[in-house]
KEKEBA-468750 format. One record per residue (C-alpha): residue in one letter; residue number from 1; x negated, y negated, z negated; chain. Coordinates in Angstrom, 1 decimal, always signed. Example, Ala and Ser with C-alpha at 12.3 -4.5 7.8 and 13.67 -1.06 7.14 Angstrom:
BEGIN
['a', 1, [-12.3, +4.5, -7.8], 'A'];
['s', 2, [-13.7, +1.1, -7.1], 'A'];
This chain:
BEGIN
['m', 1, [-34.2, +4.3, +3.8], 'A'];
['p', 2, [-32.5, +1.4, +1.7], 'A'];
['e', 3, [-28.9, +0.8, +2.2], 'A'];
['k', 4, [-27.9, -2.5, +3.8], 'A'];
['e', 5, [-26.2, -5.0, +1.5], 'A'];
['e', 6, [-23.1, -5.1, +3.6], 'A'];
['n', 7, [-22.6, -1.3, +3.2], 'A'];
['k', 8, [-22.7, -1.7, -0.6], 'A'];
['k', 9, [-19.6, -3.8, -0.7], 'A'];
['l', 10, [-16.4, -2.1, -1.7], 'A'];
['k', 11, [-13.9, -1.4, +1.1], 'A'];
['v', 12, [-10.4, -0.6, +0.2], 'A'];
['i', 13, [-7.0, +0.3, +1.8], 'A'];
['n', 14, [-4.4, -0.6, -0.7], 'A'];
['i', 15, [-1.0, +1.1, -0.2], 'A'];
['g', 16, [+2.0, -0.5, -2.0], 'A'];
['i', 17, [+1.1, -2.3, -5.2], 'A'];
['s', 18, [+0.2, -5.8, -4.3], 'A'];
['n', 19, [-1.4, -6.6, -7.8], 'A'];
['f', 20, [-4.2, -4.2, -6.9], 'A'];
['y', 21, [-4.7, -6.0, -3.6], 'A'];
['d', 22, [-4.8, -9.4, -5.3], 'A'];
['s', 23, [-7.4, -8.3, -7.9], 'A'];
['l', 24, [-9.7, -6.8, -5.3], 'A'];
['e', 25, [-9.4, -9.8, -3.1], 'A'];
['k', 26, [-10.4, -12.1, -6.1], 'A'];
['q', 27, [-13.5, -9.9, -6.5], 'A'];
['h', 28, [-14.3, -10.5, -2.9], 'A'];
['a', 29, [-13.9, -6.8, -1.9], 'A'];
['k', 30, [-13.0, -6.1, +1.8], 'A'];
['v', 31, [-9.4, -5.0, +1.3], 'A'];
['v', 32, [-6.4, -4.4, +3.5], 'A'];
['q', 33, [-2.9, -4.3, +2.2], 'A'];
['i', 34, [-0.3, -1.9, +3.6], 'A'];
['d', 35, [+3.3, -2.5, +2.5], 'A'];
['w', 36, [+4.8, +0.9, +1.9], 'A'];
['q', 37, [+7.4, +2.3, -0.3], 'A'];
['p', 38, [+8.4, +5.9, -0.8], 'A'];
['p', 39, [+11.4, +7.0, +1.2], 'A'];
['v', 40, [+14.6, +6.7, -0.6], 'A'];
['k', 41, [+16.3, +10.0, -1.5], 'A'];
['h', 42, [+20.0, +9.8, -1.4], 'A'];
['t', 43, [+22.6, +12.2, -2.8], 'A'];
['k', 44, [+24.9, +13.9, -0.4], 'A'];
['e', 45, [+27.8, +11.6, -1.7], 'A'];
['i', 46, [+25.7, +8.4, -1.0], 'A'];
['e', 47, [+24.8, +9.7, +2.5], 'A'];
['d', 48, [+28.4, +10.4, +3.3], 'A'];
['l', 49, [+29.4, +6.9, +2.1], 'A'];
['l', 50, [+26.7, +5.2, +4.2], 'A'];
['d', 51, [+27.6, +7.3, +7.1], 'A'];
['a', 52, [+31.2, +6.1, +6.8], 'A'];
['l', 53, [+30.0, +2.5, +6.7], 'A'];
['l', 54, [+27.8, +2.8, +9.6], 'A'];
């Protein structure tokens, strides 16, 4: 059975790097951007300083 044209289009979930999203969007791909960054890993010293400030 032939695949429908709409099923042949690229569908992407982009996490993080917005340049990838922009490029895909310009190519008319169906794309969703999720703004995500890896969690920051602090040293014990930095965590103690932040705790003291908060």
